[in-house]
PDB file with one MODEL, atoms N, CA, C and O in Angstrom:
MODEL        1
ATOM      1  N   UNK A   1       0.661  -1.307   0.084  1.00  0.00           N
ATOM      2  CA  UNK A   1       0.025  -0.059   0.296  1.00  0.00           C
ATOM      3  C   UNK A   1       0.926   1.438   0.087  1.00  0.00           C
ATOM      4  O   UNK A   1       0.623   2.598  -0.190  1.00  0.00           O
ATOM      5  N   UNK A   2       2.069   0.766   0.357  1.00  0.00           N
ATOM      6  CA  UNK A   2       2.539   2.245   0.932  1.00  0.00           C
ATOM      7  C   UNK A   2       3.709   2.935  -0.383  1.00  0.00           C
ATOM      8  O   UNK A   2       3.834   4.135  -0.629  1.00  0.00           O
ATOM      9  N   UNK A   3       4.296   2.036  -0.927  1.00  0.00           N
ATOM     10  CA  UNK A   3       4.846   2.338  -2.253  1.00  0.00           C
ATOM     11  C   UNK A   3       3.793   2.844  -3.162  1.00  0.00           C
ATOM     12  O   UNK A   3       3.952   3.976  -3.619  1.00  0.00           O
ATOM     13  N   UNK A   4       2.869   2.251  -3.447  1.00  0.00           N
ATOM     14  CA  UNK A   4       1.901   2.472  -4.496  1.00  0.00           C
ATOM     15  C   UNK A   4       1.145   3.847  -4.355  1.00  0.00           C
ATOM     16  O   UNK A   4       1.085   4.673  -5.266  1.00  0.00           O
ATOM     17  N   UNK A   5       0.509   4.016  -2.970  1.00  0.00           N
ATOM     18  CA  UNK A   5       0.479   5.522  -2.414  1.00  0.00           C
ATOM     19  C   UNK A   5       1.343   6.510  -2.662  1.00  0.00           C
ATOM     20  O   UNK A   5       1.020   7.569  -3.200  1.00  0.00           O
ATOM     21  N   UNK A   6       2.569   6.196  -2.259  1.00  0.00           N
ATOM     22  CA  UNK A   6       3.704   7.053  -2.894  1.00  0.00           C
ATOM     23  C   UNK A   6       3.557   7.595  -4.035  1.00  0.00           C
ATOM     24  O   UNK A   6       3.332   8.794  -4.203  1.00  0.00           O
ATOM     25  N   UNK A   7       3.707   6.507  -5.174  1.00  0.00           N
ATOM     26  CA  UNK A   7       3.983   6.888  -6.926  1.00  0.00           C
ATOM     27  C   UNK A   7       2.777   7.332  -6.784  1.00  0.00           C
ATOM     28  O   UNK A   7       3.021   8.490  -6.445  1.00  0.00           O
ATOM     29  N   UNK A   8       1.125   7.199  -6.808  1.00  0.00           N
ATOM     30  CA  UNK A   8       0.334   7.722  -6.970  1.00  0.00           C
ATOM     31  C   UNK A   8       0.255   9.498  -6.464  1.00  0.00           C
ATOM     32  O   UNK A   8      -0.189  10.463  -7.087  1.00  0.00           O
ATOM     33  N   UNK A   9       0.789   9.425  -5.297  1.00  0.00           N
ATOM     34  CA  UNK A   9       1.033  10.793  -5.233  1.00  0.00           C
ATOM     35  C   UNK A   9       1.982  11.681  -6.036  1.00  0.00           C
ATOM     36  O   UNK A   9       1.715  12.768  -6.551  1.00  0.00           O
ATOM     37  N   UNK A  10       2.817  11.200  -6.044  1.00  0.00           N
ATOM     38  CA  UNK A  10       4.244  11.482  -7.376  1.00  0.00           C
ATOM     39  C   UNK A  10       3.278  12.214  -8.511  1.00  0.00           C
ATOM     40  O   UNK A  10       3.201  13.381  -8.897  1.00  0.00           O
ATOM     41  N   UNK A  11       2.535  10.925  -8.891  1.00  0.00           N
ATOM     42  CA  UNK A  11       1.793  10.964 -10.367  1.00  0.00           C
ATOM     43  C   UNK A  11       0.809  12.238 -10.489  1.00  0.00           C
ATOM     44  O   UNK A  11       0.751  13.001 -11.454  1.00  0.00           O
ATOM     45  N   UNK A  12       0.022  12.307  -9.263  1.00  0.00           N
ATOM     46  CA  UNK A  12      -0.718  13.434  -8.895  1.00  0.00           C
ATOM     47  C   UNK A  12      -0.182  14.910  -9.012  1.00  0.00           C
ATOM     48  O   UNK A  12      -0.747  15.801  -9.648  1.00  0.00           O
ATOM     49  N   UNK A  13       0.977  15.035  -8.312  1.00  0.00           N
ATOM     50  CA  UNK A  13       1.750  16.283  -8.345  1.00  0.00           C
ATOM     51  C   UNK A  13       2.223  16.513  -9.772  1.00  0.00           C
ATOM     52  O   UNK A  13       2.001  17.644 -10.203  1.00  0.00           O
ATOM     53  N   UNK A  14       2.864  15.610 -10.634  1.00  0.00           N
ATOM     54  CA  UNK A  14       3.245  15.672 -12.088  1.00  0.00           C
ATOM     55  C   UNK A  14       2.048  16.255 -12.786  1.00  0.00           C
ATOM     56  O   UNK A  14       2.041  17.275 -13.476  1.00  0.00           O
ATOM     57  N   UNK A  15       1.225  15.611 -12.563  1.00  0.00           N
ATOM     58  CA  UNK A  15       0.206  15.881 -13.389  1.00  0.00           C
ATOM     59  C   UNK A  15      -0.645  17.283 -13.177  1.00  0.00           C
ATOM     60  O   UNK A  15      -1.156  17.979 -14.055  1.00  0.00           O
ATOM     61  N   UNK A  16      -0.643  17.452 -11.993  1.00  0.00           N
ATOM     62  CA  UNK A  16      -1.433  18.870 -11.516  1.00  0.00           C
ATOM     63  C   UNK A  16      -0.566  20.265 -12.498  1.00  0.00           C
ATOM     64  O   UNK A  16      -1.071  21.255 -13.027  1.00  0.00           O
ATOM     65  N   UNK A  17       1.119  19.744 -12.434  1.00  0.00           N
ATOM     66  CA  UNK A  17       1.452  20.941 -13.312  1.00  0.00           C
ATOM     67  C   UNK A  17       1.124  21.306 -14.575  1.00  0.00           C
ATOM     68  O   UNK A  17       1.577  22.344 -15.057  1.00  0.00           O
ATOM     69  N   UNK A  18       0.061  20.260 -15.450  1.00  0.00           N
ATOM     70  CA  UNK A  18      -0.056  20.530 -16.711  1.00  0.00           C
ATOM     71  C   UNK A  18      -1.505  21.341 -16.249  1.00  0.00           C
ATOM     72  O   UNK A  18      -2.120  21.521 -17.300  1.00  0.00           O
ATOM     73  N   UNK A  19      -2.069  21.740 -15.427  1.00  0.00           N
ATOM     74  CA  UNK A  19      -3.261  22.287 -15.229  1.00  0.00           C
ATOM     75  C   UNK A  19      -3.323  23.601 -14.454  1.00  0.00           C
ATOM     76  O   UNK A  19      -4.388  24.139 -14.153  1.00  0.00           O
ATOM     77  N   UNK A  20      -1.905  24.169 -14.093  1.00  0.00           N
ATOM     78  CA  UNK A  20      -1.463  25.330 -13.545  1.00  0.00           C
ATOM     79  C   UNK A  20      -1.746  26.262 -14.748  1.00  0.00           C
ATOM     80  O   UNK A  20      -0.911  26.406 -15.641  1.00  0.00           O
ATOM     81  N   UNK A  21      -2.840  26.836 -14.751  1.00  0.00           N
ATOM     82  CA  UNK A  21      -3.079  28.403 -15.923  1.00  0.00           C
ATOM     83  C   UNK A  21      -4.045  29.158 -14.620  1.00  0.00           C
ATOM     84  O   UNK A  21      -5.185  28.852 -14.268  1.00  0.00           O
ATOM     85  N   UNK A  22      -3.415  29.910 -14.239  1.00  0.00           N
ATOM     86  CA  UNK A  22      -3.902  30.799 -12.786  1.00  0.00           C
ATOM     87  C   UNK A  22      -5.246  31.488 -13.828  1.00  0.00           C
ATOM     88  O   UNK A  22      -6.355  31.508 -13.293  1.00  0.00           O
ATOM     89  N   UNK A  23      -5.142  32.003 -15.194  1.00  0.00           N
ATOM     90  CA  UNK A  23      -6.106  32.734 -15.490  1.00  0.00           C
ATOM     91  C   UNK A  23      -7.825  32.093 -15.741  1.00  0.00           C
ATOM     92  O   UNK A  23      -8.905  32.636 -15.975  1.00  0.00           O
ATOM     93  N   UNK A  24      -7.255  30.310 -15.496  1.00  0.00           N
ATOM     94  CA  UNK A  24      -8.459  29.916 -15.750  1.00  0.00           C
ATOM     95  C   UNK A  24      -9.349  29.009 -14.877  1.00  0.00           C
ATOM     96  O   UNK A  24      -9.181  27.805 -15.067  1.00  0.00           O
ATOM     97  N   UNK A  25     -10.245  29.357 -13.976  1.00  0.00           N
ATOM     98  CA  UNK A  25     -10.825  28.585 -12.981  1.00  0.00           C
ATOM     99  C   UNK A  25     -10.793  27.306 -12.791  1.00  0.00           C
ATOM    100  O   UNK A  25     -10.349  26.679 -11.829  1.00  0.00           O
ATOM    101  N   UNK A  26     -11.466  26.806 -14.102  1.00  0.00           N
ATOM    102  CA  UNK A  26     -11.483  25.867 -14.339  1.00  0.00           C
ATOM    103  C   UNK A  26     -10.240  24.543 -13.965  1.00  0.00           C
ATOM    104  O   UNK A  26     -10.123  23.535 -13.269  1.00  0.00           O
ATOM    105  N   UNK A  27      -9.452  25.391 -14.990  1.00  0.00           N
ATOM    106  CA  UNK A  27      -8.299  24.710 -14.552  1.00  0.00           C
ATOM    107  C   UNK A  27      -7.412  24.352 -13.291  1.00  0.00           C
ATOM    108  O   UNK A  27      -6.795  23.332 -12.983  1.00  0.00           O
ATOM    109  N   UNK A  28      -7.595  25.656 -12.644  1.00  0.00           N
ATOM    110  CA  UNK A  28      -6.895  25.701 -11.232  1.00  0.00           C
ATOM    111  C   UNK A  28      -7.824  24.841 -10.089  1.00  0.00           C
ATOM    112  O   UNK A  28      -7.284  24.385  -9.081  1.00  0.00           O
ATOM    113  N   UNK A  29      -9.220  24.676 -10.348  1.00  0.00           N
ATOM    114  CA  UNK A  29      -9.693  23.834  -9.319  1.00  0.00           C
ATOM    115  C   UNK A  29      -9.411  22.750  -9.984  1.00  0.00           C
ATOM    116  O   UNK A  29      -9.702  21.932  -9.111  1.00  0.00           O
ATOM    117  N   UNK A  30      -9.008  22.026 -11.014  1.00  0.00           N
ATOM    118  CA  UNK A  30      -8.231  20.621 -11.043  1.00  0.00           C
ATOM    119  C   UNK A  30      -7.107  20.419 -10.589  1.00  0.00           C
ATOM    120  O   UNK A  30      -6.825  19.334 -10.079  1.00  0.00           O
ATOM    121  N   UNK A  31      -6.232  21.426 -10.682  1.00  0.00           N
ATOM    122  CA  UNK A  31      -5.000  21.881 -10.052  1.00  0.00           C
ATOM    123  C   UNK A  31      -5.113  21.224  -8.616  1.00  0.00           C
ATOM    124  O   UNK A  31      -4.772  20.090  -8.280  1.00  0.00           O
ATOM    125  N   UNK A  32      -5.639  22.159  -7.914  1.00  0.00           N
ATOM    126  CA  UNK A  32      -6.155  22.384  -6.546  1.00  0.00           C
ATOM    127  C   UNK A  32      -6.799  20.805  -6.126  1.00  0.00           C
ATOM    128  O   UNK A  32      -6.563  20.416  -4.982  1.00  0.00           O
ATOM    129  N   UNK A  33      -7.448  20.083  -6.869  1.00  0.00           N
ATOM    130  CA  UNK A  33      -8.258  18.461  -6.821  1.00  0.00           C
ATOM    131  C   UNK A  33      -6.743  17.782  -6.858  1.00  0.00           C
ATOM    132  O   UNK A  33      -6.476  17.086  -5.878  1.00  0.00           O
ATOM    133  N   UNK A  34      -6.157  17.855  -7.446  1.00  0.00           N
ATOM    134  CA  UNK A  34      -4.889  16.756  -7.878  1.00  0.00           C
ATOM    135  C   UNK A  34      -3.816  17.177  -6.619  1.00  0.00           C
ATOM    136  O   UNK A  34      -3.381  16.141  -6.115  1.00  0.00           O
ATOM    137  N   UNK A  35      -3.410  18.076  -6.140  1.00  0.00           N
ATOM    138  CA  UNK A  35      -3.116  18.320  -4.716  1.00  0.00           C
ATOM    139  C   UNK A  35      -3.450  17.612  -3.679  1.00  0.00           C
ATOM    140  O   UNK A  35      -2.697  17.044  -2.888  1.00  0.00           O
ATOM    141  N   UNK A  36      -4.941  17.660  -3.689  1.00  0.00           N
ATOM    142  CA  UNK A  36      -5.823  17.385  -2.580  1.00  0.00           C
ATOM    143  C   UNK A  36      -5.966  15.353  -2.386  1.00  0.00           C
ATOM    144  O   UNK A  36      -6.085  14.640  -1.389  1.00  0.00           O
ATOM    145  N   UNK A  37      -5.890  15.090  -3.646  1.00  0.00           N
ATOM    146  CA  UNK A  37      -5.659  13.586  -4.082  1.00  0.00           C
ATOM    147  C   UNK A  37      -3.994  13.397  -3.636  1.00  0.00           C
ATOM    148  O   UNK A  37      -3.727  12.582  -2.752  1.00  0.00           O
ATOM    149  N   UNK A  38      -3.192  13.978  -4.117  1.00  0.00           N
ATOM    150  CA  UNK A  38      -1.635  13.529  -3.462  1.00  0.00           C
ATOM    151  C   UNK A  38      -1.737  13.521  -2.084  1.00  0.00           C
ATOM    152  O   UNK A  38      -1.145  12.630  -1.474  1.00  0.00           O
ATOM    153  N   UNK A  39      -2.513  14.523  -1.355  1.00  0.00           N
ATOM    154  CA  UNK A  39      -2.343  14.729  -0.097  1.00  0.00           C
ATOM    155  C   UNK A  39      -2.773  13.540   0.673  1.00  0.00           C
ATOM    156  O   UNK A  39      -2.118  12.972   1.546  1.00  0.00           O
ATOM    157  N   UNK A  40      -3.743  13.288   0.320  1.00  0.00           N
ATOM    158  CA  UNK A  40      -4.564  11.816   1.091  1.00  0.00           C
ATOM    159  C   UNK A  40      -3.523  10.689   0.695  1.00  0.00           C
ATOM    160  O   UNK A  40      -2.891  10.092   1.566  1.00  0.00           O
ATOM    161  N   UNK A  41      -3.385  10.449  -0.520  1.00  0.00           N
ATOM    162  CA  UNK A  41      -1.865   9.398  -0.817  1.00  0.00           C
ATOM    163  C   UNK A  41      -1.062   9.505  -0.296  1.00  0.00           C
ATOM    164  O   UNK A  41      -0.596   8.401  -0.017  1.00  0.00           O
ATOM    165  N   UNK A  42      -0.182  10.751   0.297  1.00  0.00           N
ATOM    166  CA  UNK A  42       0.593  10.846   1.317  1.00  0.00           C
ATOM    167  C   UNK A  42       0.613  10.355   2.718  1.00  0.00           C
ATOM    168  O   UNK A  42       1.560   9.962   3.399  1.00  0.00           O
ATOM    169  N   UNK A  43      -0.858  10.487   3.034  1.00  0.00           N
ATOM    170  CA  UNK A  43      -1.090  10.166   4.749  1.00  0.00           C
ATOM    171  C   UNK A  43      -1.065   8.961   4.284  1.00  0.00           C
ATOM    172  O   UNK A  43      -0.185   8.340   4.881  1.00  0.00           O
ATOM    173  N   UNK A  44      -1.790   8.074   3.224  1.00  0.00           N
ATOM    174  CA  UNK A  44      -1.931   6.732   3.485  1.00  0.00           C
ATOM    175  C   UNK A  44      -0.552   6.224   3.221  1.00  0.00           C
ATOM    176  O   UNK A  44      -0.440   5.100   3.712  1.00  0.00           O
ATOM    177  N   UNK A  45       0.699   6.688   2.544  1.00  0.00           N
ATOM    178  CA  UNK A  45       1.884   6.398   2.396  1.00  0.00           C
ATOM    179  C   UNK A  45       2.774   6.409   3.513  1.00  0.00           C
ATOM    180  O   UNK A  45       3.744   5.663   3.648  1.00  0.00           O
ATOM    181  N   UNK A  46       2.244   7.640   4.614  1.00  0.00           N
ATOM    182  CA  UNK A  46       2.774   7.520   6.015  1.00  0.00           C
ATOM    183  C   UNK A  46       2.238   6.648   6.940  1.00  0.00           C
ATOM    184  O   UNK A  46       2.900   6.254   7.900  1.00  0.00           O
ATOM    185  N   UNK A  47       1.167   6.333   6.751  1.00  0.00           N
ATOM    186  CA  UNK A  47       0.214   5.407   7.727  1.00  0.00           C
ATOM    187  C   UNK A  47       0.054   4.020   7.644  1.00  0.00           C
ATOM    188  O   UNK A  47      -0.047   3.288   8.629  1.00  0.00           O
ATOM    189  N   UNK A  48       0.022   3.536   6.119  1.00  0.00           N
ATOM    190  CA  UNK A  48      -0.274   2.448   5.578  1.00  0.00           C
ATOM    191  C   UNK A  48      -1.854   2.136   5.522  1.00  0.00           C
ATOM    192  O   UNK A  48      -2.622   3.039   5.853  1.00  0.00           O
ATOM    193  N   UNK A  49      -2.278   1.101   5.184  1.00  0.00           N
ATOM    194  CA  UNK A  49      -3.893   0.935   5.186  1.00  0.00           C
ATOM    195  C   UNK A  49      -4.738   0.871   6.554  1.00  0.00           C
ATOM    196  O   UNK A  49      -5.939   1.143   6.556  1.00  0.00           O
ATOM    197  N   UNK A  50      -4.148   0.552   7.540  1.00  0.00           N
ATOM    198  CA  UNK A  50      -4.456   0.694   9.014  1.00  0.00           C
ATOM    199  C   UNK A  50      -5.555  -0.787   9.208  1.00  0.00           C
ATOM    200  O   UNK A  50      -5.042  -1.876   8.955  1.00  0.00           O
ATOM    201  N   UNK A  51      -6.822  -0.753   9.591  1.00  0.00           N
ATOM    202  CA  UNK A  51      -7.767  -1.917   9.853  1.00  0.00           C
ATOM    203  C   UNK A  51      -8.080  -2.123   8.852  1.00  0.00           C
ATOM    204  O   UNK A  51      -8.180  -3.334   8.657  1.00  0.00           O
ATOM    205  N   UNK A  52      -8.402  -1.307   7.716  1.00  0.00           N
ATOM    206  CA  UNK A  52      -9.145  -1.601   6.316  1.00  0.00           C
ATOM    207  C   UNK A  52      -8.053  -2.881   5.448  1.00  0.00           C
ATOM    208  O   UNK A  52      -8.554  -3.700   4.676  1.00  0.00           O
ATOM    209  N   UNK A  53      -6.993  -2.854   5.660  1.00  0.00           N
ATOM    210  CA  UNK A  53      -6.206  -3.527   4.916  1.00  0.00           C
ATOM    211  C   UNK A  53      -6.689  -4.899   4.963  1.00  0.00           C
ATOM    212  O   UNK A  53      -7.337  -5.418   5.872  1.00  0.00           O
ATOM    213  N   UNK A  54      -6.112  -5.665   3.369  1.00  0.00           N
ATOM    214  CA  UNK A  54      -6.717  -6.920   3.164  1.00  0.00           C
ATOM    215  C   UNK A  54      -5.838  -7.633   3.918  1.00  0.00           C
ATOM    216  O   UNK A  54      -6.349  -8.546   4.567  1.00  0.00           O
ATOM    217  N   UNK A  55      -4.299  -7.435   4.052  1.00  0.00           N
ATOM    218  CA  UNK A  55      -3.760  -8.513   4.543  1.00  0.00           C
ATOM    219  C   UNK A  55      -2.990  -7.929   5.445  1.00  0.00           C
ATOM    220  O   UNK A  55      -2.068  -7.214   5.053  1.00  0.00           O
ATOM    221  N   UNK A  56      -3.227  -8.124   6.845  1.00  0.00           N
ATOM    222  CA  UNK A  56      -2.317  -7.474   7.638  1.00  0.00           C
ATOM    223  C   UNK A  56      -0.807  -7.414   7.818  1.00  0.00           C
ATOM    224  O   UNK A  56      -0.316  -6.678   8.674  1.00  0.00           O
TER     225      UNK A  56
ENDMDL
END
């Protein structure tokens, strides 16, 4: 779980750069959404799956 979450966070961070267009509000909302997903993935990478893990 942790390596996959870290890779997904990196992927979201890199792809968010393609949406960084401050003049376009729609693109900025996608930019912020990608960073929010990356943040959630970083939390999973730091703490693991916890009690919801398929294999403890």
